N, C-alpha and C positions, 0 to 999 in steps of 0.2 A: 462549577468546579472552583475550589478554593484558590487555586493558583492562576485563575484567569481574570484579567482586569475587567471591571464592569464597563469601562469605556469601549470595549470590544464585544459587548453583548450582541448576539445575533450573527457572529462570524460563522460563515457557512463553508464547510469542507465537503466536497464530493470525494469519497474514498472508493477506489476500485483496486482489486488485487487478484492475483492468480488467474489471469486470463488464459494461460496455457494455449496460446494461439498455435494451431497446427492444421486446421481443416475448415471446411465451410461452416460447420456448426459453431465453432469457437469464434470465427470472424463475425457471424451474424449476432451471436450473443453479446460480443463486445460492442458492436454498433448500437444495438438496442439499449444496452446499459449506459453507454455514453450519451446517447440522445436523451434518455430520461434524466440523467444527472444534469446535463447542461440546461435542460428546460427549467430546472429549479434555480437557475442563476446563482451558482455558488461563487464565493469569493476566491476559491482556489480549487483546482482538481489535483488530486494526488494518486499516484499509482504505487502500490506497496510491494512491487516485485513479482517475478515470474510472469512477465509479459508473454513469453513464449514457452512452449513445452520443451523444445530442444532446437538446436540449429540444424537446418536442412536446406537444400536448394529451394529457392522461392519463398522462404519465410519472410524476407523483407517486403515482398509484394503483399503477402498476407497481412502484415502489420499495417501497411499503408491503407489497405481496404478497411481493416478493422477500426482504425483511428479516424476514418473519414469525417465523422461528425465534428471533430475538433477543428475542421477548416472554417467553421462558422463561429468559433470561440475566440475571443480576443483577450481573454484573461490569462491568469497565471496557471501553469501546470508543472508539477514536479514529479520525479520518479526516482526510486531506488532499485538496485538490482535484487533479484531473488536467486536462490540456488539454481533453479532451472535455466536462468539466463546464461549460465556457464556450461550447460550440457552441450558439448560438442563445439564450443566456441567461447568467445569472450563477451561479457555484457557491454563492454565499451563499443562493440560493433553495432550496438543499437543506436548509438548517438547520432549518426547521420540521418537515420530514418526519423527518429524522434524530433530532431531539430527542424525537420520539415513541417512539423505540427506545433512548434513552439513549446515542446516538452523538454525540460532540463533533466537529464539523468545525472544524479549526484552520487558520488561514491566517497564516503567518509569526508563529506564537506558540509559546510553550513551555508544557507541561503537566507538573506533578509528579504522578505516579501512584505511590502507595506511596513507595518510596525510589528510584524511577527517574525521571530527567528525560527527557522526550520533546520534542525540537525538531522542530516540524512546519512545513514550508515549502511555500508555494504553488507552482503550476506555472510552471516557467521557460519552457516553450513557449508558454504563454498570456501571457507577459510580466508575471506577477504575483509572481514570487519576490523575497523580501527576506530572505535567510538571516541577514544580520547583525542585522536587527531581532529575529528569533527568538532568535538566540544571546545577545543582550543580556539577554533575560529568563531565561536559563537559570541553573542553580545548578551551578558547576563542581565543587562538593564531592560531587555525586551522580553515580552511573553514568548515562551519557547515551546515548540512541539517537536517531538522525536519521531522520525519516520524510519522504521526498521522492519525488515521482512519477517523475521522470526520472533514471535511474541514472547517466548520464554527467555529471550535475551534481556527482558526487563529486569531480571534478577541481578545482572551485573552491569546495568547501565548507571552512569552517574546520576545522582539525584539533582533535581532542579527544574526539568521540563514540567509544564503543567499537564501534559498529555503525551502518550505514546500511541502510534497507530501502526498496526501490523496486519499481515495476512497469513499465508503459509499453511495454516492448519486445515483449510477448507471446511472449517467448522466440524471436522470429523468425517465429512463426506458420507459415510454410512453410519447412521445414528439410530439407536432404538427409540421407540415412542416415548420413553421416559428420559431421553436425553443422553444416555451413555454412548460414548464413541469407542468401540472396541479396538480400532486401528488408528493410531495417531502417528504424527511425523516427529522426527528428532527436532527438539527445540520448539515443538508445537503440541506438547502433551499436557502441560499444566494450565495454560491459558488457551482455550480452544475457540471460543466464539463469544461475541458480544462485549459488553462493557464491564470492566473490573475496576471499580472506583477505589478498592482497597489494595490493589497491587502496589509494588514499591513506587511505581509511577502510575497514576491513573491510565488505564490501558483499554483501547478498543481494538478488537480482533475481528476482521471481516471474514465471513465464510467464503468470500471470493466468488469468482465466476466459473472457472473451469474445473477440471478434474485431473487426477492421475490414476493410473491403473484403468479399471473399467470406466468407460465414459458414462457414468451414472451416479446418482445420489439417492439416498434413502432418508426421509424425514429431515432433510438438510438442504433446502433449496439454495440456489445461487443468490448472491447478494451484491447489490450496488447500494451504497450508503450515503445519505446526506446527514452530516453531523452539524448541529447548530449549538455553538458554545455560548454559555452564560457564566458570568462571574458571580462570585459569592460576596455579598456586601460585608 
């Protein structure tokens, strides 16, 4: 990436999104995804929103079981809320549980991790986003990554970050063999899956782990991603 310093060549990000934790299947899927990601020794683990499907009794216990692999991880982990994290409750209610596993949930805030600046923006679909509040806290002298649940928000994000990471779209969830996604989500229609180097900010969109609607996918498997960043001399 042109905006990434060569001194940070090989910076590894484990990206997970859209767990939609709600039952045994989603707990197991998150456990396996996290175990795989942590085995790759990432520099940071990031959660791009929609940790839960909706708030219901017992969901905190489900989250604890799903995130159990993080008990063996002593690195950095960041998270932003997604729109589903507000279904029936407040995303801030995730903080006590995430704190147990060393995961910082950031809402319209900036975090400096090592020599990387992370701009973490709340969900635009939940009407909680304030990207400019987060940007004001950032350090423009540092390489910067924007973490925002909804990928189409890249259209109105301030320029400057070297990369934006998102989820939300589920990659389309139900996709034709030639890649067309007939049903897409609000703010997840233009940038659906994979890497978009020519977006207003270079953008990677995870297909995510969970589902909405029918608990199924077609030609669009769930995804846990290891991104290794390289600078352009």
